[in-house]
C-alpha positions as CSV (number, residue, x, y, z in Angstrom):
1,M,-1.0,4.0,-22.9
2,R,0.9,7.2,-23.2
3,L,2.9,6.2,-26.3
4,G,5.2,8.5,-28.3
5,R,6.6,10.7,-25.6
6,T,10.2,11.2,-24.6
7,L,11.6,8.3,-22.6
8,V,12.4,9.4,-19.0
9,P,15.0,7.3,-17.2
10,V,13.9,5.4,-14.2
11,V,15.9,6.1,-11.1
12,T,17.1,2.9,-9.5
13,A,13.9,2.2,-7.7
14,L,14.4,-1.5,-7.2
15,S,17.2,-0.9,-4.9
16,A,14.8,0.8,-2.5
17,L,12.5,-2.3,-2.7
18,T,15.1,-4.8,-1.4
19,A,17.8,-2.8,0.3
20,S,16.6,-2.3,3.9
21,A,19.0,-2.3,6.8
22,A,16.2,-3.3,9.2
23,T,16.2,-6.9,10.5
24,A,13.3,-9.3,10.6
25,T,13.1,-8.9,14.4
26,A,11.9,-5.3,14.1
27,A,8.4,-4.0,13.5
28,P,8.2,-1.3,10.8
29,E,9.2,2.1,11.9
30,P,9.2,5.7,10.5
31,S,11.8,5.7,7.7
32,A,13.8,8.3,5.9
33,S,12.2,9.9,2.8
34,P,11.7,7.3,0.1
35,E,13.3,7.5,-3.3
36,V,11.2,9.3,-5.9
37,G,11.5,9.5,-9.7
38,F,9.7,9.0,-13.0
39,A,8.6,5.8,-14.6
40,S,10.0,5.2,-18.1
41,Q,7.7,4.9,-21.1
42,A,8.4,1.2,-21.3
43,K,7.6,0.7,-17.7
44,E,4.4,2.7,-17.9
45,T,3.2,0.7,-20.9
46,Q,3.8,-2.5,-18.9
47,L,1.9,-1.2,-15.9
48,Q,-1.0,0.1,-18.0
49,Q,-1.4,-3.4,-19.6
50,Q,-1.6,-4.9,-16.1
51,L,-4.1,-2.2,-15.0
52,A,-6.3,-2.9,-18.0
53,K,-6.9,-6.4,-16.7
54,S,-8.2,-5.1,-13.4
55,K,-11.7,-5.8,-12.4
56,P,-14.1,-4.1,-9.9
57,V,-13.2,-4.8,-6.3
58,I,-16.2,-6.4,-4.6
59,A,-15.7,-6.7,-0.8
60,T,-17.7,-8.4,1.9
61,Y,-18.9,-6.0,4.6
62,K,-21.4,-6.9,7.3
63,G,-22.4,-9.9,5.2
64,K,-23.1,-7.9,2.1
65,K,-21.2,-7.4,-1.1
66,I,-20.1,-3.8,-1.9
67,D,-18.2,-2.3,-4.8
68,L,-15.4,-0.3,-3.2
69,A,-15.1,2.1,-6.2
70,H,-18.6,3.4,-5.2
71,G,-17.8,3.9,-1.6
72,W,-16.9,1.9,1.5
73,Q,-20.5,2.2,3.0
74,G,-19.1,3.2,6.4
75,A,-16.3,0.6,6.6
76,Q,-12.9,1.9,8.0
77,A,-10.6,-1.0,7.1
78,C,-10.4,-3.3,4.1
79,S,-8.1,-6.2,3.5
80,E,-7.3,-8.3,0.5
81,V,-6.4,-11.8,1.7
82,P,-4.1,-14.2,-0.2
83,S,-7.1,-15.9,-1.8
84,G,-8.0,-12.6,-3.5
85,E,-11.1,-12.1,-1.5
86,V,-11.6,-8.7,0.1
87,Y,-13.2,-8.1,3.5
88,C,-14.1,-4.8,5.2
89,Y,-14.7,-3.9,8.8
90,D,-16.0,-1.1,11.0
91,T,-12.6,-0.7,12.7
92,A,-8.9,-1.5,12.1
93,E,-9.0,-3.6,15.3
94,Q,-11.7,-5.8,13.9
95,A,-9.7,-6.2,10.7
96,D,-6.6,-7.2,12.6
97,Q,-8.4,-9.7,14.7
98,A,-10.0,-11.3,11.6
99,L,-6.6,-11.8,10.0
100,A,-5.8,-14.5,12.6
101,S,-8.3,-16.8,10.8
102,L,-8.2,-15.4,7.3
103,A,-4.5,-15.3,6.8
104,P,-2.8,-17.1,9.7
105,A,0.3,-18.0,7.8
106,L,1.0,-14.3,7.2
107,T,0.1,-12.8,10.5
108,K,1.8,-15.4,12.7
109,S,5.3,-14.3,13.7
110,T,8.1,-16.7,12.9
111,G,11.3,-16.9,14.9
112,G,10.7,-13.4,16.4
113,A,9.9,-11.8,13.1
114,G,7.6,-8.8,12.9
115,L,4.5,-9.1,15.0
116,S,1.0,-8.5,13.9
117,A,-0.9,-5.7,15.6
118,K,-2.9,-8.2,17.7
119,E,0.3,-10.1,18.9
120,S,2.2,-6.9,19.7
121,G,-0.6,-5.6,21.9
122,Q,-0.5,-2.3,20.1
123,L,-3.9,-2.0,18.5
124,G,-4.1,1.7,19.1
125,P,-5.0,3.8,16.1
126,T,-1.6,5.5,15.8
127,A,0.5,2.4,16.4
128,L,2.7,1.7,13.4
129,T,2.3,-2.0,14.0
130,D,-1.3,-1.7,13.0
131,C,0.0,-2.9,9.6
132,A,0.3,-6.6,10.4
133,Y,3.4,-8.5,9.5
134,G,3.3,-9.7,5.9
135,W,1.2,-6.8,4.6
136,V,1.4,-3.5,2.8
137,C,-0.9,-0.8,4.2
138,L,-2.2,2.6,3.2
139,W,-4.0,5.1,5.4
140,E,-6.3,8.0,4.8
141,H,-4.4,10.3,7.2
142,S,-0.7,11.0,7.7
143,D,-0.9,9.9,11.4
144,Y,-1.8,6.4,10.4
145,T,-5.5,6.9,11.2
146,G,-8.6,7.1,9.1
147,R,-9.6,4.5,6.6
148,R,-7.0,1.7,6.1
149,L,-6.4,-0.4,3.0
150,Q,-4.1,-3.4,2.9
151,W,-2.8,-6.2,0.7
152,S,-0.6,-9.3,1.1
153,A,-0.4,-10.6,-2.5
154,K,1.8,-9.0,-5.2
155,G,0.3,-7.2,-8.1
156,T,-0.6,-3.8,-9.6
157,K,-3.4,-2.2,-7.7
158,Q,-5.6,0.5,-9.3
159,L,-6.5,2.6,-6.3
160,G,-9.6,4.0,-8.0
161,D,-11.0,0.5,-8.0
162,W,-10.5,0.4,-4.3
163,G,-12.1,3.7,-3.5
164,F,-8.7,5.2,-2.5
165,R,-7.4,7.2,-5.5
166,D,-5.8,10.5,-4.4
167,Q,-6.7,9.7,-0.8
168,A,-3.6,8.1,0.7
169,S,-1.5,10.1,3.2
170,A,0.6,7.4,4.9
171,G,1.9,3.9,4.1
172,C,3.8,1.0,5.7
173,V,5.5,-2.1,4.2
174,N,5.7,-4.7,7.0
175,R,7.5,-7.5,5.3
176,D,11.1,-8.6,5.1
177,M,11.6,-8.6,1.3
178,Q,10.5,-6.2,-1.5
179,G,8.7,-3.0,-1.0
180,A,6.1,-1.2,-3.0
181,L,6.1,1.4,-5.8
182,V,3.4,4.1,-5.5
183,Y,2.6,6.0,-8.7
184,D,0.7,9.2,-9.7
185,A,-1.0,8.8,-13.1
186,R,-0.6,11.8,-15.4
187,T,-2.0,12.0,-18.9
188,G,0.6,12.8,-21.5
189,L,3.4,13.2,-18.9
190,P,5.7,10.7,-17.2
191,D,4.2,9.2,-14.1
192,P,6.1,10.0,-10.9
193,Y,6.8,7.2,-8.5
194,M,7.6,6.8,-4.8
195,A,9.5,3.7,-3.6
196,L,8.5,2.4,-0.2
197,G,11.2,0.1,1.2
198,N,10.4,-3.0,3.2
199,L,10.0,-2.8,7.0
200,G,9.3,1.0,6.8
201,C,6.5,3.5,7.3
202,Y,6.1,6.8,5.5
203,K,4.1,10.0,6.0
204,F,3.3,11.2,2.5
205,P,3.1,14.9,3.3
206,N,6.8,14.6,4.3
207,V,7.8,13.1,1.0
208,S,8.8,15.6,-1.8
209,Y,7.0,15.3,-5.1
210,P,9.4,15.3,-8.1
211,T,7.8,18.5,-9.6
212,G,7.1,20.3,-6.3
213,G,4.9,19.9,-3.3
214,T,4.4,16.6,-1.6
215,W,3.0,13.1,-2.2
216,N,0.0,13.7,0.0
217,D,-3.2,12.5,-1.7
218,K,-1.5,11.8,-5.0
219,A,-1.3,8.0,-5.1
220,D,-3.3,6.6,-8.1
221,Y,-1.9,3.1,-8.4
222,M,0.6,0.8,-6.7
223,E,2.9,-2.0,-7.7
224,M,3.9,-4.5,-5.0
């Protein structure tokens, strides 16, 4: 719970979650460096209480149930659909195609809003639109390749439960409102955060870490 340490002010992170100049007609694109800072003790206490309620993440992959914390068993893309169920696939393309039936209300573009990867015709492994409209995505590699993990519902995600702790090198927030806060958990020290704004994509090796270095492979949990 990290109680009893000096309170560290939180930089105005929420402004980065809602203040995006991009319009709903644009797909996410590379963005300027996101805001970074340190979570306050009160905020961390709140987040830790939420994380304490987390449960093992059991996904369906090739008709079988797997615990993502113990490995993805060869899967390359995993999605948590609005119902809370998690599905994994051999390729990101298969995951995108499945979203049309698993979460049609999210992936269907409305009034020219952001397109899903399938609708845009850009299913290539380096296309930023591989993060379908309505979703928040993380990638294993900074060029938006490798394993991909994505969510649509809000919540605090313990990346260790998802088999993704200290393994994220890029992220996209492809929705019109609110972004995501990525944290690095540090015992006895304030947890740094990185604020990913809506309708933006970020390469973590290009984002400065508050105490030096970069955010590459430092994400431990995320609030969205």
